[in-house]
C-alpha positions in Angstrom: 22.8 -11.7 -11.8 19.6 -13.3 -10.7 17.4 -11.4 -13.3 19.6 -12.7 -16.3 18.8 -16.3 -15.4 17.2 -18.4 -18.2 13.5 -18.4 -17.3 11.6 -21.9 -17.2 8.9 -22.6 -19.6 5.7 -20.8 -18.8 3.6 -23.8 -18.2 6.4 -25.0 -15.6 7.0 -21.5 -14.2 3.6 -21.1 -12.7 4.7 -23.3 -9.7 7.5 -25.6 -9.0 5.3 -28.7 -8.9 6.9 -32.1 -9.2 5.5 -35.2 -11.0 4.9 -37.0 -7.7 2.0 -37.0 -5.3 -0.1 -33.9 -5.1 1.1 -31.3 -2.5 -0.8 -31.3 0.8 -0.9 -27.9 2.3 1.7 -27.7 5.1 -0.8 -26.3 7.6 -4.2 -27.8 6.4 -5.6 -31.1 5.6 -6.3 -30.3 2.0 -4.4 -30.3 -1.2 -4.3 -26.9 -2.9 -5.9 -26.8 -6.3 -2.7 -25.5 -7.7 -0.9 -28.7 -6.7 -3.3 -30.8 -8.6 -4.2 -28.9 -11.7 -0.9 -26.8 -12.5 1.4 -29.9 -12.9 2.9 -30.3 -16.4 0.5 -33.1 -17.0 -2.6 -31.1 -15.9 -2.8 -33.5 -12.9 -3.5 -36.5 -15.1 -0.5 -38.4 -13.3 -2.3 -38.0 -10.0 -5.3 -40.5 -11.1 -6.1 -43.0 -8.4 -4.9 -40.8 -5.5 -7.3 -40.0 -2.7 -7.3 -36.4 -1.6 -9.1 -33.7 0.2 -9.9 -30.5 -1.5 -11.6 -27.3 -0.7 -12.6 -24.1 -2.1 -15.6 -22.0 -3.3 -17.9 -23.1 -6.1 -17.5 -20.9 -9.3 -20.2 -22.8 -11.2 -22.2 -25.8 -10.3 -24.9 -27.7 -12.2 -27.0 -30.8 -11.5 -27.0 -33.4 -14.2 -28.8 -36.8 -14.8 -32.1 -35.6 -13.4 -30.3 -34.7 -10.1 -28.4 -38.0 -9.8 -25.1 -36.1 -9.7 -23.5 -32.6 -9.9 -20.5 -31.0 -11.5 -18.9 -28.4 -9.5 -16.0 -25.9 -10.6 -14.1 -25.2 -7.3 -11.4 -22.7 -6.9 -9.4 -22.0 -3.6 -7.4 -19.0 -4.7 -4.2 -20.7 -5.2 -4.3 -20.4 -9.0 -6.5 -19.2 -11.8 -7.6 -22.7 -12.8 -10.6 -24.6 -11.2 -10.8 -28.3 -10.1 -13.7 -30.1 -11.6 -15.6 -32.0 -8.7 -18.2 -34.6 -9.2 -20.7 -35.4 -6.5 -23.2 -38.1 -6.6 -26.7 -37.4 -5.2 -26.4 -40.3 -2.6 -23.4 -38.5 -1.1 -24.9 -35.0 -0.3 -27.8 -32.8 -1.0 -26.7 -31.4 -4.4 -29.1 -28.3 -4.3 -26.9 -27.0 -1.5 -23.6 -27.5 -3.3 -24.3 -26.0 -6.7 -24.8 -22.5 -5.9 -22.2 -20.1 -6.8 -20.2 -18.9 -3.8 -20.8 -22.0 -1.7 -17.8 -23.1 0.2 -17.0 -26.8 0.0 -14.5 -29.2 1.5 -14.6 -32.7 0.1 -12.7 -36.0 0.0 -12.6 -38.4 -2.9 -10.5 -40.1 -5.6 -8.8 -38.3 -8.5 -9.7 -39.7 -12.0 -8.9 -39.0 -15.5 -12.3 -37.7 -17.2 -13.6 -39.1 -20.5 -11.8 -38.1 -23.7 -12.7 -34.9 -25.3 -13.1 -32.9 -22.1 -10.7 -30.0 -21.5 -10.0 -31.2 -17.8 -7.1 -33.5 -17.4 -8.2 -34.6 -13.9 -11.4 -34.5 -11.8 -12.3 -35.4 -8.3 -15.0 -37.9 -7.8 -16.2 -37.2 -4.2 -16.8 -39.9 -1.6 -17.4 -37.6 1.3 -18.5 -34.0 1.8 -16.7 -32.7 4.9 -18.1 -29.1 4.9 -20.6 -26.9 3.3 -20.7 -23.1 3.8 -24.1 -22.3 2.3 -24.9 -19.2 0.2 -28.4 -17.7 -0.5 -28.4 -17.3 -4.3 -31.2 -14.7 -4.0 -28.9 -12.2 -2.0 -25.3 -13.3 -2.9 -24.0 -10.2 -4.9 -21.3 -11.9 -6.9 -23.0 -14.3 -9.2 -21.3 -16.1 -12.1 -22.2 -13.6 -14.6 -19.5 -11.1 -15.9 -19.4 -8.2 -13.4 -17.7 -4.8 -13.9 -14.7 -3.8 -11.8 -16.7 -0.6 -10.9 -19.5 -2.9 -9.6 -17.1 -4.9 -7.6 -15.8 -1.8 -5.8 -19.2 -1.5 -4.0 -18.5 -5.2 -2.7 -14.9 -4.9 -1.6 -15.2 -7.7 1.0 -16.3 -10.2 -1.6 -14.5 -9.3 -4.7 -11.4 -11.4 -4.0 -13.6 -14.3 -5.0 -13.7 -13.2 -8.7 -11.1 -14.5 -11.2 -9.7 -10.9 -11.9 -9.1 -9.7 -8.3 -7.8 -13.1 -7.1 -5.3 -13.0 -9.9 -4.2 -9.4 -9.1 -3.7 -10.4 -5.6 -1.4 -13.1 -6.7 0.4 -10.8 -9.1 0.7 -8.1 -6.4 2.1 -10.9 -4.1 4.5 -11.9 -6.6 5.9 -8.4 -7.2 6.2 -7.7 -3.5 8.2 -10.9 -3.2 10.4 -9.9 -6.3 10.9 -6.3 -4.7 12.4 -8.0 -1.5 14.3 -10.6 -3.5 15.9 -8.0 -5.7 17.1 -5.7 -3.0 18.1 -8.4 -0.6 20.1 -10.0 -3.4 21.9 -6.6 -4.0 22.9 -6.1 -0.4 20.2 -3.6 0.6 18.9 -3.3 4.3 15.1 -3.3 4.6 14.3 -0.3 7.0 10.8 0.3 8.4 10.1 4.0 8.2 7.4 5.7 10.3 3.8 6.1 9.0 3.3 9.1 11.2 5.7 12.0 10.6 6.3 15.7 11.3 7.8 16.6 7.9 6.4 17.1 4.4 8.7 15.3 1.9 7.1 16.5 -1.0 6.3 20.1 0.2 2.9 20.1 -1.4 1.1 20.3 1.9 -1.4 17.6 0.9 -1.1 15.6 3.9 -3.6 13.9 6.2 -3.2 15.2 9.8 -3.0 12.7 12.7 -4.6 14.3 15.8 -6.4 13.4 18.9 -7.6 16.9 19.6 -10.9 16.5 17.9 -11.9 13.3 19.6 -10.6 14.6 22.9 -12.6 17.9 22.5 -15.7 15.8 21.6 -15.3 13.7 25.0 -14.8 16.9 27.0 -17.8 18.5 25.5 -20.0 15.6 26.4 -18.4 15.5 29.8 -19.0 19.0 30.5 -22.7 18.7 29.6 -23.1 15.8 32.0 -20.8 17.3 34.7 -20.8 21.2 34.2 -17.6 23.0 35.3 -17.6 24.7 38.7 -19.0 28.2 39.2 -17.3 31.1 40.8 -19.4 30.2 43.9 -18.0 26.6 44.0 -14.4 28.0 43.7 -15.0 30.4 46.6 -16.5 27.6 48.7 -13.5 25.6 48.0 -11.2 28.3 49.1 -13.1 28.9 52.2 -12.8 25.2 53.1 -9.1 25.6 52.7 -8.9 28.8 54.9 -11.0 27.1 57.7 -9.0 24.0 57.7 -5.8 26.1 57.7 -7.0 28.1 60.7 -8.0 25.1 62.6 -4.6 23.5 62.1 -2.9 26.7 63.4 -5.2 26.7 66.5 -4.3 23.3 67.2 -0.5 23.9 67.0 -1.1 27.1 69.1 -2.9 25.2 71.7 -0.3 22.4 71.6 -2.8 19.6 70.8 -1.8 16.1 70.6 0.4 14.9 67.6 -2.5 12.7 66.5 -5.0 15.5 66.4 -2.9 17.9 64.5 -1.9 15.0 61.9 -5.6 14.3 61.4 -6.3 18.0 60.8 -3.4 18.4 58.5 -4.7 15.4 56.5 -8.1 17.1 56.3 -6.2 20.3 55.0 -4.5 18.4 52.3 -7.8 16.9 51.1 -9.4 20.3 50.8 -6.4 21.7 49.2 -6.5 18.8 46.6 -10.2 19.5 46.1 -9.5 23.2 45.5 -6.9 22.4 42.8 -9.2 20.1 41.1 -12.1 22.6 41.1 -9.6 25.5 39.8 -8.4 23.0 37.0 -12.0 22.1 36.1 -12.9 25.7 36.0 -10.2 26.2 33.1 -11.9 23.7 31.0 -13.5 25.1 27.9 -15.4 23.3 25.2 -14.0 22.8 21.7 -10.6 22.4 20.4 -8.0 24.1 22.6 -6.4 27.4 21.4 -3.4 29.6 22.3 -2.9 33.2 21.0 -6.0 32.6 18.7 -4.4 29.5 17.1 -5.0 25.7 17.6 -2.7 24.7 20.5 -0.9 21.6 19.3 1.2 21.4 22.4 -1.9 19.7 23.9 -2.0 17.2 20.8 -0.9 13.6 21.4 2.7 14.2 20.1 2.8 17.7 21.5 3.1 19.0 17.9 1.4 18.7 14.4 1.8 15.3 13.1 0.8 13.8 9.7 0.5 10.5 7.7 3.6 10.1 5.7 3.6 11.0 2.0 6.9 9.3 1.6 9.5 7.3 3.7 12.5 8.9 1.7 13.7 11.5 4.2 13.6 9.1 7.0 15.2 6.3 5.2 18.0 8.8 4.2 19.2 8.6 7.8 20.0 4.9 7.4 21.5 5.4 4.0 23.9 7.8 5.6 25.0 5.2 8.1 24.7 1.6 6.6 24.9 2.6 2.9 22.3 0.7 0.9 18.6 0.6 2.4 15.1 0.5 1.0 11.7 0.9 2.5 8.5 -0.6 1.3 5.2 0.6 2.9 1.9 2.6 2.6 2.0 6.3 1.9 -0.8 8.8 2.0 -1.8 11.9 0.0 -4.9 14.1 0.9 -5.4 15.0 -2.7 -8.9 15.4 -4.1 -8.1 13.5 -7.2 -10.6 11.2 -8.9 -8.5 10.1 -11.7 -7.9 6.5 -12.6 -4.1 7.0 -11.4 -4.6 8.2 -7.8 -5.3 6.8 -4.5 -5.3 8.5 -1.0 -3.4 5.4 0.3 -1.0 3.5 -1.8 2.2 1.6 -1.4 5.8 2.9 -2.4 9.1 1.2 -2.7 11.9 3.5 -1.9 15.6 2.6 -2.1 18.4 4.8 -1.0 22.1 4.3 -2.0 25.1 6.0 -0.4 28.2 6.7 -2.4 26.1 6.8 -5.6 25.1 9.4 -8.2 22.3 9.8 -10.7 23.7 7.2 -13.1 23.9 4.7 -10.3 20.4 5.6 -9.5 19.1 5.1 -13.1 21.0 1.8 -13.3 19.4 0.5 -10.2 15.9 1.6 -11.1 16.1 -0.1 -14.6 17.6 -3.3 -13.2 14.8 -3.4 -10.7 12.0 -2.9 -13.2 13.5 -5.6 -15.4 13.7 -8.0 -12.6 10.1 -7.6 -11.5 9.0 -8.1 -15.3 11.0 -11.3 -15.5 9.8 -12.5 -12.1 6.2 -12.2 -13.3 7.0 -14.1 -16.5 8.8 -16.8 -14.4 6.3 -17.1 -11.5 2.9 -15.8 -12.6 2.5 -16.7 -16.2 -0.9 -18.3 -15.6 -2.2 -15.3 -14.0 -0.7 -13.1 -16.8 -2.5 -15.2 -19.4 -5.7 -14.4 -17.6 -4.9 -10.6 -17.7 -4.1 -10.9 -21.5 -7.3 -12.8 -22.1 -9.5 -10.3 -20.2 -7.9 -7.0 -20.2 -4.9 -6.4 -22.3 -3.8 -8.9 -25.0 -0.3 -7.2 -25.2 0.6 -7.3 -21.5 2.8 -10.4 -21.7 4.7 -9.1 -24.8 5.2 -5.9 -22.8 6.8 -7.7 -19.9 9.0 -9.6 -22.2 10.0 -6.3 -24.1 10.7 -4.4 -20.9 12.7 -7.3 -19.2 15.0 -7.7 -22.2 15.4 -4.2 -23.7 17.8 -1.5 -22.6 15.8 1.7 -21.5 16.2 4.9 -23.6 17.8 7.8 -21.7 17.3 11.4 -22.6 17.6 14.8 -20.8 14.2 16.6 -20.0 15.4 19.3 -22.5 15.8 16.6 -25.2 12.3 15.3 -24.2 10.7 18.6 -24.6 12.4 19.1 -28.0 11.0 15.9 -29.2 7.5 16.8 -28.1 7.7 20.2 -29.7 8.8 18.5 -33.0 5.8 16.2 -32.6 3.4 19.3 -32.1 4.9 20.9 -35.2 4.2 17.7 -37.0 0.7 17.9 -36.2 0.4 16.0 -32.8 -2.1 17.7 -30.5 -1.7 17.5 -26.6 -4.3 18.9 -24.1 -1.4 20.6 -22.3 0.9 22.9 -24.1 4.6 21.9 -24.5 7.4 24.2 -23.4 10.6 24.0 -21.3 9.8 24.3 -17.7 6.4 22.4 -17.6 6.0 19.3 -15.6 5.5 16.7 -18.2 1.8 15.4 -18.2 0.9 11.7 -18.5 0.0 12.2 -22.1 3.5 13.6 -22.8 5.2 10.8 -21.0 3.2 8.1 -22.8 3.9 9.7 -26.0 7.6 9.5 -25.5 7.5 5.9 -24.5 4.7 4.4 -26.6 5.0 6.4 -29.8 8.6 7.9 -30.2 10.7 5.2 -28.5 8.3 2.3 -28.1 10.1 1.1 -24.9 10.8 2.4 -21.5 12.4 5.9 -21.2 14.5 7.6 -18.6 14.1 11.4 -18.5 16.6 13.3 -16.4 17.9 16.6 -15.4 14.6 18.3 -14.9 14.1 22.1 -14.1 14.7 22.8 -10.5 11.4 24.7 -10.4 9.1 21.6 -10.7 11.2 19.4 -8.4 11.6 19.0 -4.6 14.2 20.8 -2.5 16.3 17.6 -1.7 17.3 17.1 -5.4 21.0 18.0 -6.3 21.3 21.4 -8.2 23.3 20.8 -11.4 26.3 23.0 -12.3 23.8 25.0 -14.8 22.0 26.2 -11.6 18.7 25.7 -13.7 18.2 21.9 -13.5 18.4 19.2 -10.7 19.9 15.6 -11.1 16.3 14.1 -11.2 15.1 11.2 -13.2 11.8 9.7 -14.0 11.3 6.2 -15.7 8.4 6.3 -18.1 6.8 3.1 -19.2 4.1 2.2 -21.9 0.4 2.0 -20.4 1.0 4.3 -17.4 3.7 6.9 -18.1 5.7 7.8 -14.9 6.5 4.6 -13.0 9.5 5.7 -11.1 10.8 9.1 -9.9 14.2 9.6 -8.3 17.2 11.8 -8.0 20.7 12.3 -6.6 20.1 13.9 -3.2 21.7 17.4 -2.4 24.6 16.6 -0.1 26.0 20.2 0.2 24.7 21.9 3.4 24.6 25.5 2.3 22.9 24.5 -1.0 20.1 22.5 0.5 19.6 25.0 3.2 19.0 27.7 0.5 16.8 25.4 -1.3 14.5 24.8 1.5 14.2 28.5 2.0 13.6 29.1 -1.7 10.6 26.6 -1.6 9.0 28.6 1.3 9.4 25.7 3.7 10.3 26.4 7.3 13.8 25.3 8.3 12.9 24.1 11.9 11.3 20.8 10.8 14.2 19.9 8.6 17.0 20.6 11.1 17.5 16.7 11.6 17.7 16.5 7.8 20.2 19.3 7.6 22.2 17.5 10.2 22.8 14.5 7.7 24.7 17.2 5.6 26.4 18.9 8.7 28.0 15.7 10.0 29.6 13.4 7.6 27.9 14.2 4.5 28.0 11.9 1.5 26.7 11.8 -2.1 23.6 9.6 -2.3 20.6 8.9 -4.4 17.5 7.1 -4.5 14.0 6.6 -6.0 10.3 5.9 -5.4 8.3 3.4 -7.3 4.5 3.5 -7.0 3.7 -0.1 -6.2 0.1 0.0 -7.7 1.5 1.7 -10.9 3.7 -1.2 -11.4 0.6 -3.4 -11.2 -1.2 -1.3 -13.6 1.6 -1.6 -16.0 2.0 -5.3 -15.7 -1.7 -6.3 -15.9 -3.2 -3.7 -18.3 -6.0 -3.0 -16.0 -7.0 0.6 -16.4 -8.1 1.9 -12.9 -5.6 2.0 -9.9 -8.6 1.3 -7.6 -8.7 -2.3 -8.8 -5.1 -3.3 -8.1 -5.1 -2.6 -4.4 -6.9 -4.8 -1.9 -8.8 -1.9 -0.1 -8.8 1.2 -2.3 -9.1 4.6 -0.4 -10.0 7.6 -2.4 -12.2 10.7 -2.0 -15.4 9.8 -0.4 -14.6 6.0 0.0 -12.9 4.0 2.7 -14.7 0.9 3.1 -13.9 -1.6 5.9 
């Protein structure tokens, strides 16, 4: 398997960089900083080469009484900076040294004097571009900034070391996701963002509607152009009556065909006008209602619609036709939660496998998590070193442990027993432990961090705390559900074998108090050619939290949306 391959040495793994000339960007005239400084020799072998480089100044300082300047330039291709030296005769140094300035330069790569940490530096011969920055107003100075502060400058925070590293780690995990499932024969399916069914049954969904905006437009239009009065309607009706009588008179008098045709055309016009007047008279300000309730029949889709909370139900339709599929996209929860683990918009990876049971589901999920951990060790070691330095010194060891250690597997009942034993031994939890509860994050982390000290898969949960689509076990008390718990974040993956028996799932929907009508299409999958199948969902941002050791989920997604905030 691909995830079992021997990883390259970390210093080589950051990028497949050869020992030849530095790599020119395929669609730009510059050489990425990564192709210069991330070579095994740190770039020393490139000495004597003329290159163009560009990026944003991290730090800059004038030296030698303004005769030259040192710049640390970064273009986002790697955590490391390229040291750039500019003589005063080449450019106005005062415009170059400000943090945040964008520069594009051309010059010779040279080995710096002994004793410096850099292996290579760029001596500038020509400045091609300067994107000026006003240091008095630039909100991202070179001083250390908190992640909370950066959330107030969401459009500029990718210029910081942390957020750019997180972006590269996120990119690597997305690539790893597609690589894993493609290597294992899965088909990538794009499921809808707008849906009419609630997968989770919690009702915390964002509604997608045009009724409000249409009502606002109508209100404004009725103010500018008030609806017709009864007198206007009567006048329009009189016009129709008069024109009708005139046409009848012409026909009785055997008038010319031309005169009759002209009068009929006039009659048609006044009838159309009457129809318009009557329709406008029906217009009422506000959201349309029917029988005292909002009339969703007049909404854009002719019914209530929402932003999806999960692509699972929809992707099952493809699993029940082409066997192995996955979806990877944004999902939305209208949950008023301000914790460090919740977002209103977040990304989910959701595979679905036909002809597979809960054991297959656990095997797939474990292999996928291990694959991603190994991928980061192979491809993003320099960024992971930065995370270890700034946020969590154990993050690299954690990735190594997870990628190489078999996950523990215990039933929910066994998990509760272990937690109860811990309580009897003096451990205190905020939430009481008893069979039937939905395990809290503190319980999940205790299992994985304190008891087993490795990832744990808990399976066979009480049916009362799980979704309607999970397969009912023979004991009629539990369902074939599983969660993967990992250190740092607790639950990383939630999955189950799906209920393939028509009568059972129909009964489960009713038991959960959900209406059958929106799920008729879902029941059809059980009516026609039913098959055992399973799947799981991985919260993508939680995987990034687990990998990096960063504490707040708002800092591992490019544009966080949470209660009260939807910037840009």
